C-alpha positions in Angstrom: 113.3 131.1 72.4 115.6 133.8 73.7 119.2 134.6 72.8 120.8 132.9 75.8 119.0 129.7 74.9 120.2 129.9 71.3 123.8 130.5 72.5 123.6 127.5 74.8 122.2 125.4 72.0 124.9 126.4 69.4 127.7 126.0 72.0 126.6 122.5 72.9 126.3 121.4 69.2 129.9 122.8 68.5 131.4 121.0 71.5 129.9 117.7 70.7 130.8 117.9 67.0 134.4 118.7 67.9 134.4 115.8 70.3 133.2 113.4 67.6 136.0 114.6 65.3 138.6 114.4 68.0 137.8 110.8 68.9 137.8 109.5 65.3 140.5 107.1 64.3 143.0 108.9 61.9 142.5 107.6 58.4 139.6 105.4 59.3 137.0 107.4 57.4 138.7 106.6 54.1 138.5 102.9 54.7 135.5 101.1 53.3 134.6 98.1 55.4 132.5 95.7 53.3 130.1 93.1 54.6 130.9 89.5 54.0 129.7 88.4 50.5 129.5 84.6 50.0 129.8 85.1 46.2 133.2 86.7 46.8 134.2 83.9 49.0 133.3 81.3 46.3 135.4 83.2 43.7 138.3 83.4 46.1 138.2 79.7 46.9 138.0 78.7 43.2 141.3 80.6 42.7 142.7 78.7 45.8 146.4 78.1 45.8 147.2 80.6 43.2 146.4 83.7 45.3 145.8 82.2 48.7 142.0 82.5 48.2 141.2 80.3 51.1 143.1 82.5 53.6 141.5 85.6 52.1 138.0 84.1 52.4 138.7 83.1 55.9 139.8 86.6 56.8 136.7 88.1 55.1 134.2 85.7 56.6 134.4 87.0 60.2 131.9 85.5 62.5 130.3 86.4 65.9 127.8 84.5 68.1 124.3 85.6 67.3 123.5 86.3 70.9 126.6 88.6 71.2 125.4 90.5 68.1 122.0 91.0 69.6 123.5 92.3 72.9 125.8 94.7 71.2 123.0 95.9 69.0 120.8 96.4 72.0 123.3 98.3 74.1 124.7 100.6 71.3 122.2 103.3 71.7 122.1 103.1 75.5 125.8 103.5 76.0 126.0 106.5 73.7 122.9 107.9 75.4 124.6 107.6 78.8 127.7 109.5 77.7 125.6 112.2 76.1 123.3 112.5 79.2 126.3 113.0 81.5 127.6 115.9 79.3 124.2 117.6 79.0 122.8 117.0 82.5 123.3 120.7 83.6 121.0 121.7 80.7 118.4 119.1 81.8 118.4 120.6 85.4 117.9 124.1 84.1 115.2 123.0 81.6 113.3 121.2 84.3 113.2 124.4 86.4 112.0 126.4 83.5 109.1 124.0 82.9 107.9 124.0 86.5 105.0 126.0 87.9 106.9 127.4 90.9 110.3 128.5 89.4 109.2 132.1 88.7 108.1 132.5 92.4 111.4 131.0 93.5 113.6 133.2 91.2 111.7 136.4 90.8 109.1 136.4 93.7 106.2 136.5 91.3 104.5 134.2 88.8 105.2 134.9 85.2 104.6 133.1 81.9 107.5 131.0 80.6 109.1 130.8 84.0 112.1 133.0 84.0 115.4 133.1 82.2 118.0 130.3 81.9 120.9 132.3 83.4 118.7 133.4 86.3 117.9 129.7 87.0 121.6 128.7 86.6 122.7 131.4 89.1 120.1 130.3 91.6 121.1 126.6 91.3 124.7 127.5 91.8 124.0 129.7 94.8 121.9 127.0 96.5 123.8 123.9 95.7 127.1 124.8 94.1 128.4 123.0 91.0 126.9 119.7 92.2 123.4 121.2 91.8 123.8 121.0 88.0 124.1 117.2 88.3 121.0 116.5 90.3 119.1 113.6 88.9 122.2 112.2 87.2 122.2 108.9 89.2 118.6 107.9 88.0 119.7 108.9 84.5 122.7 106.6 84.7 120.5 103.8 86.0 117.8 104.3 83.5 119.3 105.5 80.3 120.8 102.2 79.1 117.6 100.1 79.6 115.5 103.0 78.3 117.5 103.6 75.1 118.2 99.9 74.6 114.5 99.1 74.8 113.8 102.0 72.5 116.0 100.9 69.7 115.3 97.2 70.2 111.5 97.8 70.1 111.9 100.0 67.0 113.9 97.4 65.1 111.6 94.5 66.1 108.5 96.5 65.2 110.0 97.6 61.9 110.8 94.0 60.9 107.5 92.6 62.0 105.5 95.3 60.3 107.7 94.9 57.2 106.5 91.3 56.9 102.8 92.4 56.8 101.2 95.4 55.2 103.8 98.1 56.1 107.0 97.6 54.2 110.3 98.7 55.7 111.0 102.3 54.6 107.4 103.3 54.3 105.8 106.2 56.2 103.4 103.9 58.1 106.2 101.6 59.2 108.3 104.4 60.5 105.5 106.1 62.4 104.1 102.9 64.0 107.6 101.5 64.9 108.6 104.9 66.4 105.4 105.0 68.5 105.9 101.4 69.7 109.5 102.1 70.7 108.4 105.1 72.8 105.5 103.2 74.4 107.6 100.3 75.5 110.5 102.4 76.8 108.3 104.9 78.7 106.2 102.3 80.3 109.2 100.4 81.6 111.3 103.3 82.9 108.8 106.0 84.0 109.4 105.4 87.8 113.1 106.2 87.2 112.4 109.5 85.4 109.7 110.4 88.0 112.3 110.3 90.8 114.9 112.1 88.7 112.4 115.0 88.0 111.5 115.3 91.7 115.2 115.5 92.7 115.8 118.2 90.1 112.9 120.5 90.9 113.4 123.3 93.4 111.0 123.0 96.3 108.7 125.8 97.3 108.7 125.8 101.1 105.7 128.2 101.2 103.5 125.6 99.6 104.7 122.8 101.9 107.1 121.2 99.5 110.2 119.5 100.9 113.8 119.1 99.8 114.8 115.5 99.6 118.1 114.6 101.2 118.7 111.8 98.9 117.3 109.4 96.4 116.2 106.9 99.0 114.2 109.5 100.8 112.6 110.6 97.6 111.6 107.1 96.7 110.2 106.4 100.2 108.4 109.7 100.3 106.7 109.2 97.0 105.7 105.7 97.9 104.4 106.7 101.4 102.4 109.8 100.2 101.3 108.8 96.7 101.6 105.0 96.5 102.8 102.9 93.6 100.8 105.1 91.2 102.9 108.1 92.3 105.9 106.6 90.3 103.8 106.7 87.2 102.8 110.4 87.3 103.4 112.0 83.9 103.1 108.7 82.1 100.1 109.9 80.1 102.2 112.9 78.8 105.0 110.5 78.0 102.6 108.4 75.9 101.7 111.5 74.0 105.4 112.1 73.6 105.5 108.8 71.7 104.3 110.9 68.7 107.6 112.8 69.0 109.5 109.5 68.5 107.3 108.6 65.6 107.9 111.9 63.9 111.6 111.7 64.6 112.0 108.2 63.2 109.9 109.2 60.1 112.0 112.3 59.4 115.3 110.4 60.1 114.5 107.5 57.8 113.2 109.8 55.0 116.2 112.2 55.2 118.7 109.3 55.4 117.1 107.6 52.4 117.0 110.8 50.4 120.7 111.6 51.1 121.6 108.0 50.3 119.9 108.4 46.9 121.8 111.6 46.2 125.1 110.0 47.2 124.5 106.9 45.0 123.6 109.1 42.0 126.9 110.9 42.4 128.7 107.5 42.7 127.0 106.3 39.6 128.3 109.3 37.6 131.8 108.6 38.9 131.5 104.9 37.8 131.4 103.6 41.4 129.0 101.0 42.7 126.1 102.0 45.0 126.7 102.1 48.8 124.4 101.4 51.7 126.3 103.6 54.1 126.6 107.4 54.6 129.4 109.4 56.2 129.3 109.5 60.0 128.6 113.2 60.2 125.7 112.8 57.8 124.0 110.4 60.3 124.8 112.9 63.1 123.2 115.9 61.4 120.3 113.9 60.0 119.4 112.7 63.5 119.9 116.2 64.9 117.5 117.7 62.3 114.9 115.0 62.9 115.0 115.4 66.7 114.9 119.2 66.5 111.8 119.3 64.3 110.0 116.5 66.2 110.7 118.2 69.6 109.4 121.5 68.5 106.2 120.0 67.1 105.4 118.1 70.3 107.0 120.2 73.0 104.0 121.0 75.2 103.9 117.4 76.5 107.3 118.0 78.0 106.0 120.9 80.2 102.9 118.9 81.1 105.0 115.9 82.2 107.1 118.1 84.5 104.1 119.7 86.0 102.4 116.4 86.6 105.5 115.2 88.5 105.7 118.2 90.8 105.1 117.7 94.6 101.7 118.6 95.9 101.2 122.3 96.8 99.7 122.6 100.3 98.7 118.9 100.1 96.9 119.3 96.7 98.0 118.3 93.3 97.1 121.0 90.9 97.4 118.9 87.7 95.6 115.6 87.2 96.1 114.6 83.6 97.9 115.6 80.4 95.0 117.4 78.7 93.9 118.9 82.0 97.4 120.2 82.5 97.7 121.6 79.0 94.4 123.4 79.5 95.4 125.0 82.8 98.8 126.1 81.5 97.2 127.6 78.4 94.6 129.4 80.4 96.9 130.8 83.1 100.2 131.3 81.2 99.3 131.4 77.6 101.5 130.0 74.8 104.7 131.0 76.6 103.9 128.7 79.4 103.4 125.7 77.0 106.8 126.3 75.5 108.7 127.3 78.6 112.3 126.1 78.5 112.2 124.9 74.9 115.5 126.5 73.9 117.4 124.8 76.6 115.6 121.6 75.9 116.6 121.6 72.3 120.2 122.4 73.3 120.2 119.2 75.3 118.2 116.7 73.4 119.2 117.5 69.8 123.0 116.8 70.2 122.2 114.0 72.7 119.9 112.2 70.2 122.3 112.8 67.3 125.2 111.2 69.2 122.9 108.2 70.1 121.8 107.6 66.6 125.3 108.0 65.2 126.6 105.4 67.7 123.7 103.1 66.8 124.4 103.4 63.0 128.2 102.9 63.5 127.8 99.8 65.6 125.2 98.4 63.3 127.5 98.9 60.3 130.4 97.3 62.1 128.2 94.3 63.2 127.2 94.0 59.5 130.7 92.9 58.7 130.2 89.7 60.8 128.3 86.6 60.0 126.1 85.4 62.9 126.7 81.9 64.1 124.7 79.9 66.7 
């Protein structure tokens, strides 16, 4: 990871953290919102007319239709992911170029391991397409991010609950790993065609190898279907499945870190004579998710490069890469370790804050929904 990548990473983290603080409601962090407790309601009702217990209980026992709770729960991660994706799309475009097999030829005129420098790529994108070039692939992202992230979190929660009723209790290592893998599997299978089109639009075409520049998304879709068939939209899916291990590791680390920090917090509360809490400060969720995503991404990064290579256009009518392990082997042989980790600094600068915002939004919405009683 070079210095320019590290600077981009740190700058993005700072901007997003400032944005989170700026959008917080003044004084809200100090307010503890408690979930509805039927025992409290009963005590309030028994004191009835003396303190207006009935009205207090009515105010406390907020209700919401069960279907509405499910929808809000489903969309919480997706909406946050959409906002974060819009902010970080320029990094996504640069990262995709760094991962490609032809970027070094396009930028430097010769093939080199690790595919060039982020600033070189950025200058070339701006020279060729102006500011709009940094937002290539944004439309597929806007179309796909909500269903992808919603399916991701929904599958994770459902898997966690189902497994928790069998041999893998909620909070266990096995539950987190299997649930995280299941979430990635469902999400990737459903949305791979969207990400395939996005990657094709973002990659710079090598005219010397017969690659073409698509004039729009419709042309990209029709070209892929005509030349590669339906299976063309699923190129890179094998690498995405391997990437499910990233989600599994991420959820495992996130749950463990969150649980450990909650234990520490409640130990301090006990010493202060306060009751235990099931919630953490918002920024704790943010940095816990950022830490988990960063570690998981670094451990599994080569699949990202393999996926991009698998989604490239054919060169002189021939696809060089035919499967994830085949792709990994070719890259390792021709470009070494640098090729397998090309663009990782820019990738971390994008996905770490992106994921942190998404998890934070998901936790905040879930906490808020916990203050309601579901009604049919």
